[in-house]
C-alpha positions, 0 to 999 in steps of 0.5 A, spaced: 497 511 531 494 508 525 495 503 521 491 502 514 492 494 512 489 494 504 487 487 502 483 483 497 481 476 500 478 474 493 481 477 488 479 480 481 485 479 477 490 474 476 495 474 482 500 468 484 496 467 490 489 467 488 486 462 493 481 466 498 482 461 504 490 462 504 489 470 503 485 470 509 490 466 513 495 470 511 491 477 512 490 474 519 497 472 521 499 479 519 494 482 523 496 478 529 503 481 529 500 488 528 496 487 534 502 484 539 505 490 537 500 495 540 498 499 534 491 501 532 489 497 526 484 499 520 482 494 515 479 495 508 478 489 504 477 490 497 473 484 496 468 486 502 471 481 507 470 483 514 473 479 520 470 478 526 476 481 531 472 487 535 479 490 536 480 492 529 476 498 525 473 493 519 472 497 513 470 493 507 468 495 500 468 492 493 473 494 489 473 488 484 470 492 478 475 497 478 481 492 479 477 488 473 477 494 468 484 499 470 488 493 475 489 493 482 493 499 483 487 503 482 483 499 485 488 500 491 487 507 491 480 507 491 480 502 498 485 507 501 480 513 499 474 510 502 478 508 508 481 514 509 473 518 508 470 513 513 475 511 519 475 514 526 482 512 527 485 515 521 481 522 523 483 522 530 491 521 528 491 526 522 496 521 518 496 514 517 500 508 515 499 505 509 501 497 509 500 492 504 494 487 508 498 481 508 505 483 510 508 485 517 514 490 517 519 488 522 523 494 523 517 498 523 519 503 529 526 505 526 523 507 519 520 514 519 524 521 521 519 526 519 516 528 512 509 529 509 510 523 505 515 518 507 516 512 504 522 508 500 523 512 493 527 509 487 528 513 481 522 511 478 517 509 483 515 509 490 514 502 494 506 502 496 507 496 500 508 501 506 509 509 507 506 514 511 502 520 509 499 526 513 491 527 511 493 534 508 498 531 503 494 525 502 488 530 500 493 534 496 498 530 492 496 522 492 488 522 492 487 526 486 491 523 482 488 516 482 484 516 476 491 516 473 493 509 475 492 504 470 495 497 470 495 497 462 501 501 461 507 501 466 508 508 466 501 509 470 503 503 475 500 506 482 508 506 484 510 511 478 504 515 479 505 516 487 512 517 486 510 523 481 505 526 485 510 526 491 516 528 489 515 536 492 515 533 499 517 525 500 522 524 505 525 517 504 525 512 510 531 512 514 532 504 512 528 500 508 522 496 510 524 489 512 518 485 510 515 478 513 510 475 509 508 473 502 507 478 495 500 476 493 502 478 486 508 474 484 508 469 490 515 471 493 517 470 500 518 476 504 521 474 510 527 478 510 530 484 506 526 484 499 532 487 495 528 494 493 534 495 487 531 489 484 525 491 485 526 497 481 531 494 476 524 490 474 520 496 474 525 501 470 526 495 464 518 496 463 518 503 464 520 510 460 524 514 465 522 520 461 514 519 463 515 518 470 519 524 471 514 528 467 509 532 471 502 530 470 
């Protein structure tokens, strides 16, 4: 099993938690939890950070120019793509879990029950903090839509673009993920169940649902 943790220790866009030392410490804390769970870990940091833990596959890159131009959603898609292209662990598994790097998923082992793209899906968006995708599904559905992602328009947020792209093959997790950690964008504590309905409500208030459901 390969778990891809995406991160950006030194962000190029405005976020609530922007101190590199704090972001690095929270990444390392989450990484320690994942290692205790016994999973094969790949870490790809979009600001070039590489830790010294030899038990982890470190694949740093620099996606800050992308984030500055199109937002952190497009940068995250670029981080995922280069990691998939370079990772031995992901290639050997044929699928991967994508997890936001500074989070640990407390009920991780209970989430998955089949599907080419499995995750938490709302009416208008996909929770991109935690999802599972096969390599063929990544190549067919998610990788090709990266250039549609643009944080300047709510209808092209990564959550919305990935939701549209996944509609033919998506399968919901059997329960909602329970996160441990803090969200870097707004700085909210996620040490218990984070209400997905509230997340979707906020997104819905900003997005035209007709655009979300229209296929690209």
